[in-house]
C-alpha positions in Angstrom: 247.8 -68.0 42.3 247.2 -65.5 45.1 244.8 -66.9 47.8 241.2 -65.9 47.7 240.2 -64.0 50.9 236.7 -65.4 50.9 235.3 -68.8 51.6 231.8 -68.9 53.0 232.5 -72.3 54.5 229.9 -75.0 54.3 228.8 -75.9 50.9 225.2 -75.4 49.7 224.5 -78.3 47.4 222.2 -77.8 44.5 219.4 -80.2 44.1 219.0 -81.4 40.5 215.2 -81.3 41.1 215.1 -77.7 42.1 216.6 -75.5 44.8 215.2 -75.8 48.3 212.4 -73.4 49.1 211.9 -72.3 45.5 208.3 -72.0 44.3 209.3 -71.1 40.7 212.1 -72.2 38.4 215.5 -70.8 39.4 216.1 -69.1 36.1 213.2 -66.7 36.5 215.1 -64.4 38.9 218.7 -65.7 38.9 221.7 -63.4 39.0 224.1 -65.0 36.6 227.8 -64.1 36.6 229.5 -64.1 33.2 232.9 -65.8 33.1 235.0 -64.8 30.1 237.2 -67.8 30.6 240.4 -66.4 29.0 240.4 -63.4 31.4 238.9 -64.7 34.7 241.6 -66.7 36.4 244.7 -68.5 35.2 245.3 -71.7 37.1 248.3 -73.1 35.3 250.4 -70.0 34.8 250.4 -69.7 31.0 248.8 -66.2 31.0 245.4 -67.5 29.9 242.4 -68.2 32.1 241.2 -71.8 32.4 238.9 -74.2 34.2 241.4 -74.7 37.0 241.3 -70.9 37.5 237.5 -70.9 37.7 237.5 -73.8 40.2 239.9 -71.9 42.4 237.6 -68.8 42.5 234.4 -70.7 43.3 234.6 -69.6 46.9 234.7 -66.0 45.8 231.6 -66.4 43.6 229.8 -68.0 46.4 230.8 -65.2 48.8 229.7 -62.6 46.2 226.3 -64.3 46.1 225.6 -65.2 42.5 223.2 -68.0 41.5 225.0 -69.3 38.4 227.9 -68.7 36.1 227.8 -68.5 32.3 231.1 -69.6 30.8 232.1 -68.3 27.3 233.1 -71.1 24.9 235.6 -73.6 26.3 235.4 -76.1 23.4 238.2 -77.3 21.2 239.1 -74.4 18.9 241.8 -72.9 16.7 240.9 -69.6 18.5 240.5 -67.5 15.4 237.7 -65.8 17.4 238.8 -66.8 20.9 236.7 -69.9 21.0 233.6 -68.9 19.0 235.1 -70.9 16.2 234.4 -74.4 17.5 236.2 -77.4 16.0 234.7 -80.0 18.4 231.7 -79.3 20.7 232.3 -82.4 22.8 235.9 -81.6 23.7 237.4 -78.9 25.9 240.3 -77.0 24.4 243.6 -78.0 26.0 244.2 -74.3 26.6 241.4 -74.4 29.2 241.5 -78.0 30.5 239.7 -81.3 29.8 236.1 -82.7 29.9 237.0 -84.3 33.2 238.0 -81.0 34.7 234.7 -79.5 33.4 232.8 -82.2 35.1 234.7 -81.5 38.3 233.9 -77.8 38.0 230.2 -78.5 37.6 230.1 -80.8 40.6 232.1 -78.4 42.8 229.9 -75.4 41.7 226.8 -77.3 42.5 228.0 -78.1 46.0 228.4 -74.4 46.5 224.9 -73.6 45.2 226.1 -72.3 41.9 224.7 -73.5 38.6 226.8 -73.7 35.4 225.8 -72.5 31.9 228.2 -72.9 29.1 228.0 -71.2 25.7 226.7 -73.0 22.6 227.6 -71.7 19.2 225.1 -73.0 16.6 225.3 -70.5 13.8 228.7 -71.7 12.6 231.7 -74.0 13.2 235.4 -73.6 12.9 236.9 -74.1 9.4 238.8 -76.9 11.2 235.7 -78.8 12.2 235.6 -82.3 10.8 232.5 -81.5 8.8 234.0 -78.5 7.1 237.2 -80.3 6.3 235.2 -83.1 4.7 233.2 -80.5 2.7 236.3 -79.0 1.3 237.7 -82.4 0.4 234.4 -83.6 -1.2 234.0 -80.7 -3.6 231.1 -78.9 -5.3 227.7 -80.6 -5.2 228.7 -83.2 -2.6 226.5 -84.2 0.3 229.2 -83.0 2.7 228.8 -79.4 1.4 225.0 -79.5 2.1 225.7 -79.0 5.8 227.1 -75.6 5.1 226.1 -72.7 2.8 228.0 -73.1 -0.4 227.0 -71.3 -3.6 228.3 -70.5 -7.1 229.3 -66.9 -7.6 227.7 -64.2 -9.7 229.1 -62.4 -12.7 231.6 -63.7 -15.3 233.0 -67.0 -14.3 231.3 -66.7 -10.9 234.0 -64.2 -9.8 231.6 -62.1 -7.6 230.1 -63.2 -4.3 226.6 -64.8 -4.5 225.1 -61.7 -2.8 226.0 -58.5 -1.1 225.9 -59.8 2.5 228.6 -58.4 4.8 230.5 -60.0 7.7 229.8 -58.7 11.2 233.6 -58.4 11.5 233.9 -56.3 8.3 234.3 -57.1 4.7 232.2 -59.5 2.5 230.4 -62.5 4.1 231.7 -64.9 1.4 235.0 -66.5 0.7 235.8 -68.2 -2.6 237.6 -71.6 -2.8 240.1 -72.7 -5.4 237.3 -74.9 -6.9 235.2 -71.8 -7.7 232.5 -72.1 -5.1 231.9 -69.6 -2.3 231.0 -70.3 1.3 229.1 -68.1 3.7 230.5 -66.7 6.9 228.6 -64.0 8.7 231.6 -63.6 11.0 235.3 -64.5 10.2 236.2 -66.6 7.2 237.4 -69.2 9.8 233.7 -69.5 10.9 231.6 -71.0 8.1 227.9 -70.8 8.6 225.9 -74.0 9.0 222.9 -74.9 6.9 220.1 -75.3 9.4 217.7 -76.7 6.8 219.8 -79.9 6.8 218.4 -82.5 9.2 221.9 -83.7 10.2 222.8 -80.3 11.5 219.6 -80.2 13.7 220.2 -83.8 14.9 223.9 -83.1 15.7 223.2 -80.1 17.9 220.4 -81.9 19.8 223.0 -84.6 20.5 225.5 -82.0 21.7 223.0 -80.6 24.1 222.3 -84.1 25.5 226.1 -84.7 25.8 226.5 -81.7 28.2 223.2 -81.9 29.9 224.1 -85.5 30.9 227.3 -84.1 32.5 225.3 -81.8 34.7 225.2 -78.4 33.0 222.2 -76.4 34.0 221.5 -74.7 30.7 223.1 -72.9 27.7 223.6 -69.4 26.5 222.9 -69.5 22.8 225.3 -67.4 20.7 223.7 -65.5 17.8 220.4 -67.1 18.6 218.7 -64.8 16.0 220.9 -66.2 13.2 220.9 -69.8 12.0 218.1 -69.6 9.4 218.7 -67.9 6.1 216.2 -66.9 3.4 216.3 -69.9 0.9 216.9 -67.6 -2.1 219.8 -65.7 -0.4 218.6 -62.3 -1.7 220.6 -59.2 -1.4 220.2 -57.1 1.7 217.2 -54.7 1.7 217.8 -51.0 2.1 218.3 -49.9 5.7 215.4 -47.9 6.8 215.9 -44.6 8.5 215.5 -44.9 12.2 213.1 -42.4 13.6 214.0 -40.6 16.9 210.5 -41.1 18.2 207.7 -43.6 17.6 207.5 -47.3 17.5 210.4 -49.3 16.0 209.6 -51.3 12.9 210.6 -54.9 12.1 212.8 -55.4 9.0 212.3 -58.6 7.1 216.0 -59.5 7.0 217.4 -62.4 4.9 219.6 -63.8 7.6 218.7 -62.3 11.0 215.6 -63.1 13.2 213.7 -65.1 10.7 210.5 -66.8 12.0 211.7 -70.3 11.1 214.4 -70.2 13.8 211.7 -70.8 16.4 211.1 -74.4 15.2 214.7 -75.1 16.1 214.3 -73.8 19.6 211.0 -75.6 20.2 213.0 -78.8 19.6 215.7 -77.7 21.9 213.2 -77.0 24.6 212.0 -80.6 24.3 215.6 -81.8 24.8 216.0 -79.7 27.9 212.8 -81.0 29.3 214.1 -84.5 29.1 216.4 -83.7 32.0 215.5 -82.9 35.7 216.3 -79.7 37.5 214.8 -76.9 35.3 217.5 -76.9 32.6 217.2 -73.6 30.7 218.4 -71.6 27.7 219.2 -67.9 27.4 219.2 -66.4 23.9 221.6 -63.8 22.6 219.0 -62.5 20.2 219.2 -59.1 18.7 215.7 -58.2 17.6 214.2 -55.1 16.0 211.4 -54.8 18.5 210.4 -56.0 22.0 207.6 -58.1 20.3 210.2 -59.9 18.1 212.4 -60.6 21.2 209.4 -62.0 23.1 208.8 -64.5 20.3 212.0 -66.3 21.4 210.7 -67.0 24.9 207.1 -68.2 24.3 206.1 -71.0 26.6 207.2 -73.7 24.2 210.4 -72.0 23.2 213.5 -70.7 25.0 213.3 -69.7 28.7 215.0 -66.2 28.7 216.7 -63.8 26.4 219.2 -61.0 27.0 217.7 -57.5 27.1 220.0 -55.5 24.9 217.6 -52.6 24.8 218.4 -52.0 28.5 222.1 -52.3 27.8 222.0 -49.8 24.9 219.8 -47.2 26.7 221.0 -43.7 27.2 221.5 -42.3 30.7 218.1 -40.7 30.7 215.1 -41.4 32.9 212.5 -41.2 30.1 214.5 -43.6 27.9 215.2 -46.1 30.7 211.5 -46.1 31.8 210.3 -46.8 28.2 212.7 -49.7 27.8 211.7 -51.2 31.2 208.0 -50.8 30.4 208.3 -52.3 26.9 210.4 -55.2 28.2 208.1 -56.1 31.0 204.9 -55.8 28.9 206.1 -57.8 25.9 207.9 -60.5 27.9 205.1 -60.7 30.4 202.6 -61.2 27.6 204.2 -64.6 26.8 204.8 -65.5 30.5 208.6 -65.0 30.4 210.7 -63.1 32.9 212.8 -60.1 31.9 216.5 -60.2 32.1 218.7 -57.2 32.6 222.3 -56.7 31.6 224.7 -53.7 31.6 227.9 -55.1 30.1 229.4 -58.2 28.5 232.4 -59.4 26.5 231.2 -57.8 23.2 230.5 -54.2 24.3 232.3 -51.3 26.0 232.1 -51.6 29.8 229.3 -49.5 31.1 231.4 -47.3 33.5 233.2 -46.0 30.3 229.9 -45.7 28.3 228.3 -43.7 31.2 231.5 -41.6 31.8 230.9 -39.3 28.9 228.9 -36.0 29.2 226.4 -37.3 26.7 225.3 -40.9 26.8 223.3 -41.6 23.7 221.2 -44.6 22.8 222.9 -46.8 20.4 221.7 -49.8 18.3 222.8 -53.2 17.3 223.4 -51.9 13.7 226.2 -49.5 14.7 229.5 -49.7 16.5 229.6 -47.9 19.8 231.9 -44.8 19.5 232.7 -42.9 22.7 232.2 -39.2 22.3 234.4 -36.9 24.3 236.9 -37.5 27.1 236.2 -40.1 29.8 235.2 -38.8 33.3 236.0 -42.0 35.3 234.4 -40.6 38.5 231.2 -39.8 36.7 231.2 -43.2 34.9 231.8 -45.1 38.1 229.0 -43.2 39.9 226.5 -43.8 37.2 227.5 -47.4 36.9 226.9 -48.0 40.6 223.5 -46.4 40.3 222.6 -48.4 37.3 223.6 -51.7 39.1 221.2 -51.0 41.9 218.5 -50.2 39.4 219.1 -53.4 37.5 219.1 -55.6 40.6 215.8 -54.1 41.8 213.9 -54.8 38.6 211.7 -57.8 38.2 213.3 -60.9 36.6 216.9 -62.0 36.4 220.2 -60.1 35.9 223.6 -60.7 34.4 226.9 -59.5 35.9 229.9 -59.4 33.6 233.2 -60.4 35.4 234.9 -57.3 36.8 231.7 -55.3 36.7 231.4 -55.8 40.5 234.9 -54.2 40.7 233.9 -51.1 38.7 236.4 -51.9 36.0 236.3 -49.4 33.1 237.1 -50.2 29.5 240.8 -50.4 28.7 240.8 -47.9 25.9 244.5 -47.5 25.4 245.7 -51.0 24.5 248.6 -50.7 22.1 247.7 -51.6 18.6 250.4 -54.3 18.6 248.5 -56.4 21.2 245.0 -56.2 19.8 243.7 -59.7 19.0 240.0 -59.3 18.2 239.5 -60.3 14.5 237.4 -57.2 14.2 240.6 -55.2 14.2 242.1 -56.8 11.1 238.8 -57.3 9.3 237.9 -53.6 9.6 241.2 -52.5 8.1 242.3 -51.2 11.5 239.4 -48.8 11.8 237.6 -50.6 14.6 239.7 -51.6 17.7 237.3 -54.4 18.5 236.3 -55.9 21.8 239.7 -56.5 23.5 239.2 -53.4 25.8 236.5 -55.2 27.8 238.3 -58.5 27.9 241.5 -57.6 29.7 242.2 -60.1 32.5 240.6 -58.9 35.8 242.6 -58.1 39.0 242.4 -60.1 42.2 245.3 -59.0 44.4 248.7 -57.3 44.5 250.0 -54.0 43.3 251.5 -55.1 40.0 250.6 -57.3 37.0 249.3 -59.9 36.8 247.4 -58.8 39.9 246.7 -62.3 41.1 245.3 -63.4 37.8 248.1 -66.0 37.4 249.9 -68.0 40.1 252.7 -66.2 42.0 256.0 -66.6 40.3 254.4 -67.0 36.8 256.7 -65.9 34.0 254.0 -65.8 31.3 252.4 -62.4 30.9 248.6 -62.2 30.7 247.3 -62.6 27.2 246.3 -58.9 27.2 248.2 -56.4 29.2 246.6 -55.0 32.4 246.6 -51.3 33.1 248.3 -49.8 36.2 244.9 -48.6 37.6 244.0 -52.3 38.2 246.2 -52.0 41.4 243.5 -50.0 43.1 240.5 -52.1 41.8 241.4 -55.7 42.7 239.3 -57.9 44.8 241.7 -57.9 47.8 241.8 -54.1 47.8 238.0 -53.6 47.8 237.1 -56.4 50.2 236.0 -54.9 53.5 235.8 -51.4 52.2 232.1 -50.6 52.6 232.4 -47.7 50.1 233.8 -50.0 47.4 231.9 -51.2 44.3 232.6 -54.8 45.2 231.0 -54.5 48.7 228.0 -52.6 47.1 227.4 -55.5 44.7 227.7 -58.0 47.5 225.3 -56.1 49.8 222.8 -55.7 46.9 223.0 -59.4 46.1 222.5 -60.4 49.7 219.4 -58.0 50.1 218.1 -59.3 46.7 218.1 -62.8 48.1 216.6 -61.9 51.5 214.0 -59.3 50.6 210.6 -60.9 49.7 209.8 -58.1 47.2 212.9 -58.6 45.0 213.5 -61.1 42.2 210.6 -62.2 39.9 207.4 -60.2 40.1 206.0 -56.8 39.1 206.7 -53.2 39.8 204.5 -50.1 40.3 205.8 -46.7 39.1 205.6 -43.8 41.6 205.1 -40.2 40.8 208.3 -38.3 40.6 209.6 -35.1 38.9 211.3 -35.3 35.5 214.7 -37.0 35.7 213.9 -39.2 38.6 212.7 -42.8 38.5 211.0 -44.5 41.4 209.0 -47.7 41.6 207.6 -49.8 44.4 207.6 -53.6 44.8 205.5 -55.4 47.3 205.9 -55.9 50.1 207.5 -52.7 51.4 210.2 -51.9 48.9 211.0 -48.8 46.8 213.8 -48.1 44.4 214.7 -44.4 43.6 217.1 -43.5 40.8 218.1 -39.8 40.5 219.1 -39.2 36.8 218.5 -35.4 37.2 220.9 -32.6 37.8 219.4 -31.8 41.2 219.2 -33.6 44.6 216.0 -35.4 45.2 214.3 -35.6 48.6 213.4 -39.1 49.6 210.1 -39.9 51.4 210.1 -38.9 55.0 208.5 -42.2 56.1 211.1 -44.4 54.3 214.3 -45.9 55.7 217.3 -46.5 53.5 218.1 -50.2 53.0 221.0 -49.6 50.6 222.4 -46.7 48.6 225.4 -46.3 46.3 226.5 -43.2 48.2 225.8 -41.1 51.2 222.2 -40.0 51.7 222.5 -36.7 53.7 219.5 -35.0 55.2 217.2 -37.2 53.2 218.6 -36.0 49.9 219.6 -38.4 47.1 222.3 -36.7 45.0 222.3 -36.8 41.2 223.5 -40.1 39.5 222.7 -42.1 42.6 220.2 -44.9 43.5 218.7 -45.8 46.9 216.7 -48.9 48.0 214.1 -48.0 50.6 212.0 -49.8 53.1 208.4 -48.4 53.3 
């Protein structure tokens, strides 16, 4: 593997009883870097990222200035959904390494001041999990089947699914077995849903949490946290209400998403986390209809934080962004929880490509993002840089998806023959899925694999990398003050050093339409120009950081500046 040009030198060991100098839990304002393990760094040369690759890049992550890493599933898996189909939660898949290597990674990351948060996938298991294999072997009516959601079908001879639920990956959410029963899978058929009314399911996951907490992990990201609990009668889906363009959003009483009973599970998980020292924490991937529903996940006796998908799905519009920020801070603040902000992840189109269209519309969790019109990469990159400075100036924590700091766009032209996301097949080749945001990231060199794999590796990366990666790698951008990488690094450094940033509050300042500006005490102002005209910055302010030149005191459209006042 190509050498990393950054090593900050002396390690900064994490205390398991809290970081030195902190007056609040670390998770309230942490910047967490998402590692999609398959695509971050390949340590053994097989074309797939692994734990050895992550360990080799810890100096880079320390140099960049992140507080923690979130690692997508690394558990033993048949990889029907790239690790989100877990066969054994207490084993690392051989593709990625071993439990011993995971323990080494945790220890080495802690010495560098970086916390480690793996994924946990509680809604379903793999169909190769020992429990599900036992359920298939035991047959209808058996205790083994009670751990999952098995039902008889409807219609003559039970030939129709038990209800009309649909899979998130396309097609029906039920698969029939040769013995006539159907089992539920809200995702792929290889991902049968667990029955969270069963006490063994609840006890097993609490045991899994303790297994990894005892090995030093600092928390978990909870996949599909709004799932798990289903309506006991498994009714058909209610009609989808029409979404009004204006006015408050309404909560839909859904039979399998965001049901109130799920919070009992997370209160129990919170008690498990509190058994261990060092502010262990959870972050929920919870898609909720309203900010109030999201806030319910992070009440004082529940989970610690939740992803803010409203911010991610906002349009490039000052009014829309301000409304999302206000609603998020108000609802989360009411339950004492910090906001978290995120622009991209492994499930959505990278934000430089979302923002690089003439019209950037708000989209919702109930629809697939469809890009409208040709991509203007320069426009998308400019807006993405401006959005990053906005995100990192807001109160609370933030998530950075690997490669975001390099300005990577979505790879929209992957050949159909290489697509691997189950969404592609399940949708009948109408939805290309999420592979475009999961392409292995570039580190160095002018040709593939761009430092992703060791030099001399014959295996190609698991997804092909585009030629434009040659100009976006870490080595290329390092030391170039105009690069996106150096912008992120400077922003993260200032975020740590400036007393106004991190957790806290903001105060909106008066600005013309299309411009957002807010102050944070002491002495900090963030200005985002989303209008079509240059905006004059206050004469009595000095620029701490901007994502582009500020000439004659004018902030150009689609730019952000941090000011000292």
